[in-house]
N, C-alpha and C positions, 0 to 999 in steps of 0.2 A: 274724188271723194275718198279713195283709198289713200292717197297721199296725205290728206288731212287727218285721217285716222292714225296713220303711221307717225305723223308729226305730233299729234296729241299723245300717243303712246310714248314716244321718245321724251317729250317734255315731262310727262308724268313720272317716268323712271328717273329723270334728272332731278325733279323736285323731291322725290322720295330719298334719293341719295343725299341731297343737301340737308334734308331734315334729319337723316340719320347722323350725318357729320355734326350737326348742331347739337343733337342729344349727347353724343360722345364728348364733344367739347365742353358742354355744361357739366357733365359728370367729372371730367378731369379737372375743371376749374374748382368744383366743390371739394374734390379730394385735396387739391393744392391748398385751398383755404383752410381745411382742417389740419393739414400738416403745418401750416404757418401758425395757426392758433395754438397747436400743441407745443411748438417750439417757443412761442412767446410765453406760454404758461410755465414751461420748464425754466426759462430764464427769469421769470418773475419770482419763482421760489428760490432760485440761486441768489438773486438780489436780496431777498428777505433774509436768507442765511448770512450773507455777507454783512448786512446792516445790523444784525444782532450778534454781539460777541459771545453769547452764551455757550459755555462748554469749552473744553480743551481736548484736542485741537479746535480751532475756531469752527463754530457751528455744530459741534458734537451733540448738542442738545436736540438737534433736529433729526439725528440718526434714528433709524428704525421705523420711520413712517412707511407703512407697507401698502401694497396694492390690496384692495378689498377692506382695508381698515377704515372704520367709520371716522368722520371728523371728530377730533377731541372737543370736549367742552371748553368753551373759552368765554371770558368776559369781553366787554366792549373796551378795547384798548384805545379807541379813538376818543371816547368820552371820558375815560378814566386813565390815571397814571398806572402803568403796569410794570412789573419787574421784568427782567430779561426772560425768566422762566415762563411767566404769564404771556409774554409776547410770542414765545415759541408756540404755545397752544393756540393763540389767536391767529398767527401766521398759518399754521397747519390747517386749522379749521377753515379759514377764509380760502386758502388754496384748494383744499379738497372740495369745497362747495362750488368753486369756480370751474372745476373740471367737468362737472355735468352728471356724474353717476348718482350723486347724493342730493339732488335737487329737492327731494321730498323728505330728507332727513330733518329731524327736529332742530338740530344745530343750525342747519342752512336756512331753515324757515325763520329762526330767531335772528340770524344775521340779516336776512332780507327785511324783516319787520323793523329792525333798527336802522334801516337804510345803509347798511354796510356793504350790501350786494344789490345789484339791480334786480328787478323782478325777473323771475325765471322765464317769463315769456319774452323778455328783452335779451337775455343772455343765458340760454340754457346750458352752455358749455358744449363739450364734445359728446357725440353719441356714446353713451356708456363710458364716458371719460373718467379715468382714475389715475393716480400717481403714487410714486414712492420716492423716498430719499434714503440714500445710504452714504455714510461718511466713514472712510477707512481710518485706521489708526495713524496713517501718514498724512491725514488731512485732505485726501482726495474726495471731492463731493460728486456724487452721481445722482442726478435727478431724472427720473423716468416718468414719462406721460404715455398712457396707452388709451386707445379708443377703438370702437368698431368702425371699420371702413365701410364704404358704400356697398361692398360685396359681402359684408358680414365678417370678414377676416379681421383679426386683431392687428392694429397698427401701433407702432411704438416709436417714440423719440427718446433718445438717451443723451443727456448733456453732462459732460464731465468737466470739472474745473478744480484747480488747486485752491484750497480754502485760503 
């Protein structure tokens, strides 16, 4: 009888250990997914900047989009022809809305209503996700994406590229 109780105790401790490892593994996978999403979102903005020749040096019109800045007002450049300057506002608004912090902002709601963004229940973005774009006089583009990690700490991805 004592041997049976010891065996059950050893098995119980083993199962608890495996469960703990599984929880840590899931947390690490979630953190890696957020890091990958942030990197993809940073490269998405970099591609938008390269596709729109607005400003000198290339992409200068995108400069100054800051962390905590609301998405700019933008028309629907999918349904309408837009100038390069209008496309800058459209790109910035779409990107800020994809990051996650501004899901309830009126511009993001308008973009979702026009089917330019998926419903926020399908793609809420990163937790408290926000971003910034800085372009130096030499044409160096810096795209920053930040979000709140699982532990509440601010995480950041910075992508730099020559314009």
